[in-house]
MIVO-554559 format. One record per residue (C-alpha): x, y, z. Coordinates in steps of 0.25 Angstrom, whole numbers, padded with zeros to 4 digits, always signed. Each point is the difference from the previous one (the first is absolute). Layout:
// residues N
XYZ ...
// end
This chain:
// residues 225
+0059-0159-0050 -0003+0011+0010 +0012+0008-0003 -0004+0000-0015 -0013+0005+0003 +0005+0011+0008 +0009+0005-0010 -0012+0000-0010 -0008+0007+0010 +0010+0010+0004 +0012+0008-0008 +0013-0004+0005 +0006+0014+0001 -0005+0013+0005 -0002+0010-0012 +0007+0011+0008 +0013-0006+0006 +0000-0013-0007 +0002-0008+0013 -0007-0013+0001 -0014+0001+0005 -0005-0008+0012 -0014-0009-0001 -0008+0011+0005 +0005+0011-0008 -0005+0004-0016 +0007+0009-0009 +0007+0008+0010 +0007-0004+0013 -0005+0005+0013 +0014+0009+0002 -0002+0007-0012 -0015+0003+0002 +0003+0005+0014 +0010+0010-0006 -0008+0004-0012 -0004+0016+0003 -0015+0000+0003 -0010+0011-0001 -0010+0003+0010 -0010-0012+0002 -0012+0010-0002 -0010+0005-0010 -0003+0015+0002 +0001+0013-0007 +0012+0005+0008 +0010-0014-0002 +0011+0004-0009 -0007-0006-0012 -0014+0006+0004 +0006+0014+0000 +0003-0001-0015 -0014+0001-0004 -0009+0012-0001 -0012+0002+0008 -0012-0008-0004 -0013-0003+0008 +0000-0015-0005 +0015-0002+0004 +0002-0006+0014 +0015-0002-0001 +0012-0009-0005 +0011-0009+0006 +0012-0007-0005 +0009-0012+0005 +0013+0004-0004 +0009+0011-0002 +0007+0000-0014 +0014-0001+0002 +0007+0003-0013 +0011-0009-0004 -0003-0008+0013 -0009-0012+0004 -0013+0005-0003 +0003+0004-0014 +0006-0013-0003 -0012-0008+0005 -0009+0009-0008 +0008-0001-0012 -0001-0015+0002 -0015+0001-0001 -0002+0010-0011 +0012-0004-0009 +0003-0014+0002 -0015-0003+0000 +0000-0008+0013 -0015-0002+0001 +0000-0009+0013 +0008+0010+0007 -0009+0011-0004 -0012-0007+0006 +0009-0002+0013 +0003+0014+0001 -0015+0002-0001 -0002-0009+0013 +0010+0007+0007 -0008+0013-0002 -0012-0007+0003 +0005-0006+0013 +0007+0013+0004 -0013+0009-0003 -0010-0010+0003 -0006+0007+0012 -0002+0014-0008 -0008-0008-0012 -0012-0004+0008 -0008+0010-0007 +0004-0003-0014 -0010-0005-0011 +0009-0001-0012 +0015-0001-0003 +0002+0009-0012 +0014-0002-0007 +0004+0012-0008 -0002-0005-0014 +0010-0001-0012 -0003+0004-0013 -0003-0013-0007 +0012+0002-0010 +0010+0002+0012 -0007-0012+0008 +0002-0009-0013 +0014+0004-0002 +0004-0002+0015 -0009-0013+0001 -0006+0005+0014 -0004+0011+0009 +0008+0001+0012 -0011+0007+0007 -0010-0011-0003 +0010-0011+0006 +0002+0009+0013 -0016-0001+0000 +0000-0015-0002 +0009-0001+0013 -0008+0010+0009 -0012-0007-0004 +0005-0013+0004 +0003+0005+0013 -0013+0008+0003 -0010-0006-0010 -0004+0014-0005 -0004-0002-0015 +0008+0006-0011 -0007+0010-0012 +0010+0000-0011 -0009+0003-0011 -0008+0012+0004 +0010+0011+0002 +0007-0001-0015 +0012+0007-0007 -0006+0005-0013 +0012+0009-0004 +0014-0005-0003 +0011+0009+0007 +0014+0003+0000 +0008-0005+0011 +0000+0008+0014 +0014-0003+0002 +0009+0013-0001 -0012+0010+0000 -0001+0009+0010 -0013+0002+0008 -0008+0010-0010 +0004-0009-0011 -0004-0012+0006 -0013+0007+0003 -0003+0004-0014 +0005-0013-0006 -0010-0009+0008 -0012+0010-0001 -0013-0006-0005 +0006-0014-0002 -0010-0008+0009 -0014-0002+0000 -0010-0009+0008 -0008-0010-0008 -0012-0002+0010 -0001+0012+0009 -0012-0007+0008 +0009-0012+0005 +0009+0010+0007 -0012+0008+0007 +0001+0001+0014 +0012-0009+0001 +0013+0002+0007 +0012-0003-0010 +0015-0003+0002 +0008+0004-0012 +0013-0008-0001 +0013+0003-0006 +0014-0005+0000 +0008+0013+0002 -0005+0015+0003 +0008+0012-0005 -0007+0013-0001 -0015-0007+0001 -0003+0005-0013 -0006-0013-0006 -0007-0003+0012 -0006+0014+0001 -0006+0000-0014 -0007-0014+0004 -0005+0007+0013 -0006+0012-0009 -0006-0010-0009 -0006-0008+0011 -0004+0010+0010 -0012+0005-0010 -0007-0013+0004 -0011+0001+0011 +0004-0004+0013 +0013-0005-0003 +0012+0000+0010 +0014-0003-0005 +0013-0005+0008 +0014-0003-0006 +0010-0009+0003 +0014-0002-0007 +0012-0010+0001 +0010+0011+0001 +0001+0015-0001 +0011+0006-0008 +0009+0013+0005 -0003+0011-0011 
// end
């Protein structure tokens, strides 16, 4: 009976190396997690991810948990989330983010997942950034704001575009429904992978017009570009 309950509550194999998980492990074994390439556990303007953003008085910095190793373990795990629709795994990755960065999030008023266009979210069935937010919120109790910053323009995929093309592609794609909700608040923007920072910079540009707002950003992984 107990064994059956454990099998229900915990996946049987690591999603990275496929070895059997022990009772205390979920989704990723301790060995694989230890060897995943980690980023700086900091949220500043001079971290590897923070340096991608243009100077902005409202922007306090960015951080990421993993470095994206193409064809490696990180890519495999991100594909499990994004393309295999493993929603519980997405929330679990959010709990890792929340746990690793918890001490740096005490000033955050709202978690704000980067929105997908409604057509894209309907086609995919979920927003991976919102799943990360749910995981972080479960650790930190910070509320999620998922309906105020919205994506109003459907854009082509940023994949295979250079930095300037990405910047042009994402222009004027976001708006804030109720600016007063974010007045004098500190937000944590969330996304799964950052490459050039173009999408997040556009979000920051739109949000920074709000009185008294301060913005941090956190990503599951930073891609090498």
